[in-house]
C-alpha positions as CSV (number, residue, x, y, z in Angstrom):
1,I,-4.7,0.2,-0.6
2,P,-5.2,4.0,-0.7
3,V,-8.2,5.9,0.7
4,R,-8.8,9.1,-1.3
5,Q,-10.5,12.4,-0.3
6,N,-10.9,15.1,-2.9
7,N,-8.8,13.0,-5.2
8,K,-5.8,13.1,-2.8
9,I,-4.5,10.0,-1.0
10,R,-5.1,10.4,2.7
11,I,-4.5,7.0,4.1
12,Q,-2.4,4.0,2.9
13,F,-2.9,0.5,4.1
14,A,0.0,-2.0,3.8
15,G,0.6,-5.4,5.2
16,E,0.6,-9.0,4.3
17,G,-3.2,-9.1,4.1
18,T,-3.4,-6.3,1.5
19,H,-1.3,-8.0,-1.2
20,H,-3.5,-9.5,-3.9
21,R,-1.5,-12.7,-4.5
22,I,1.2,-13.2,-1.7
23,F,-0.9,-12.8,1.4
24,Q,0.1,-14.3,4.8
25,T,3.8,-14.0,4.0
26,C,6.7,-11.7,4.9
27,V,7.3,-11.1,1.1
28,G,3.7,-10.0,0.7
29,A,4.1,-7.6,3.7
30,F,7.3,-6.2,2.2
31,L,5.9,-5.7,-1.3
32,S,2.8,-4.0,0.0
33,G,4.9,-1.7,2.0
34,R,6.9,-0.8,-1.0
35,R,3.7,-0.3,-3.1
36,E,2.3,2.2,-0.6
37,A,5.7,4.0,-0.2
38,D,5.8,4.4,-3.9
39,R,2.3,5.9,-3.9
40,V,3.2,8.3,-1.2
41,L,6.4,9.4,-3.0
42,S,4.5,9.9,-6.3
43,S,1.9,12.0,-4.7
44,I,4.4,14.5,-3.2
């Protein structure tokens, strides 16, 4: 879940609680980490 400032991503939140379907699982934590890593890489 990104937090933006001046239309730039400043903070990314990842973890099992941030996945929209697979919360409270290791898979949800992994997928949310990948999601945020992809967002970081695409903003560089």
